[in-house]
N, C-alpha and C positions, 0 to 999 in steps of 0.2 A: 504493498500500499503506499503510494507518494503522497505528499500532501504539501500544500503551498500555502503561505500567509501572505496576504496582502497589505503593502505599507505605505501608506500616503501622509502627508507631513500633518502631524498633529495627532495621530494613533495614540492611545493609552500604553504606556510602555509596561506596565506591570499585567497587563494583559497579553501583549505580545511575547514579550519575555518571557514569561511563565509557560506559555504554550510551545513555544520553540524549545525550552530547556526541557520542558517534560516530555514531548515526542522525542526529543534526542534521546533521552534515558531510555526511553523504550523502544529504542533502535527502529523509531519509525521516521523514516527520509522526510525531511519539511526543506523546502525552498522559501528564504526572504525575498519576495517579488515586489520590488519597488513599483509604483504607479507613476512615480516622478519621471523628470527628465534625466535624472542620473542616479546610481546606485544608493547616493546619500540619501538617509530618511532622518527626518528630526520627529521625537515626539513631542507630546503636546507638554511635556516638562524639560524639553531642551537635550533630552538623549538622544543623541546620534548613533542611528543602527546601520550599517553598509549592508545592504541587500545581497543576495547572491545573484540575482537576475533583474533583470527589467521586463515589465510585464509583457510588452512587442516582442518578446524575444522566446516565452515559451510557446511549447506545445500543450495545449489544454488536454490533448487527448494520454498523455502519460500522466496525468493526477487523478487521483481517486478522490481527494477533498480539497476544497479551499475554505479556507478559514480567514474572517475578517476580524480584526481589534476593534472596539469601540475606542472612545475618545472622541468628542462631539465634533471639534476640527476634522480630526480622519475620515470619522464616518461620513461625514457631509461629503469630502471628496471623495470617497467610495462612491456614495450614492449620486453624485453627480457626473462620474464618468461612466461614460458608453462601455466603454472597452469592458469595464468591470460589472457592470448590469447586464451585460451581453453573456461574460464568462459564468455569474450567476444563473441567470436563466437557462443556457446550456444543460451547466452542472443539473439543476432540476429536470430539466426535461430528458436527460440523459439518465436518470436515476443514480447518479452519484452523488458523493456527499457534501455537505455545506453546512460549516459551524460559524454561528457569527455569536459575537458577545457586544453587553452593554449597549451603545447607541447604534453600534453598525448593524441592525437587523432593518435600518431605514434603507441600507444597500439592499436586502431582499425586496423591500416595499418598491424601492425605484426599480428593481429589476421585473416586477409584476407577478411575483410569484407569492405573496403572503395570504391570497383569499382563500386558498385551501390549506393552510398552514396552521397548526397550532404552535405558540411558542412562547416567548418570554422575552424583555427588554429590560433596559435599564429605568426606572421608575420615572415617572412624567413623557416618555416616547410612545406611551400605549396610543396617544391620539394620532403619532405618525405612522404607526404599524399597524395595519389594520386583518390582524389574523383572523381565520375563522373562529379561534376560541385562543383567548390570552389565558397565560397560568402566571401565576407567583413564583412558581417553583424557582430555587437557585440555578439549576440548569432544567431545562425541558428536551427531551429527544423526540421527534415526530419519527415515527417508524415508518409512517406510510410513505413519507417523503424523504427520507433520510438528511432532515435537517435538525441539527443541536442548535440551542441557542440556550444564553446565559445572562444574568443580570449586571454584572459590573466587576470593578476591580477586584473586591473582597472574593468573588466568586469565582475567579480566573483558574484557583488551585482544583476546585471541582469540574469546571468548564474542560481542562487540561485533562484531567483523568477520564472525564466522560467521553473525550475525543480518543483516547488510549481504548478504551472499554470496548467503544463502539469499531476500532479497527481491530483490535488485538484480543479482547476478552477480559472478563473479570480478572482471571489471575496475573496477568499481566500490568492492569490498573492496579490492582493491590501491590503486588512487586514494587512497583513506583512509588505508591503512597508508603511504605512501610520503608522503603529507603528515605525517603525524606522525613518521617517520623509522625507522619501525619496521624496513624492512630495515638502515638503519645499526646501530642495537643489536643486532639478530638477528647481523648479522656482527661486531660487536665481541667477541659473548659465544662466535660459533661458532670 
């Protein structure tokens, strides 16, 4: 399974970096793909990531999942970029995976794929993302459409683990969670 994460200026760094790191721990190939005019991408809080590839240079057929991080500025750029919305629409039409967190489900809306979806998003964006059914869950996976969504920066850990669970199963997701000491942290909070 090969994945890509789309990075436009103003993405939420926690959401992007958490997903990239966790998928690599799970040995799931993930390409960082810039929608900018260069490989340089700067997040909403000034952290620069050098992408692996440019959006115009990728072969979409070689990817099983497209991932979009939030951050209002980055999500708005994704939603306004026809290349991105066409890519999302193609993924859904071809029964491939899409994962969007925080504000980035507005790109799903712009791609015209939300009317049949069940999902979630960052609080306050519900009026911009017209799901068939909105859920307030930390993450929500619409199995019928292979679309995973999540709420925001604090849910990025669970979002990334659910991507792993979706692509590689429960055992691999648990292995990564254990290595991160997530059960210990959850036990302390419980």
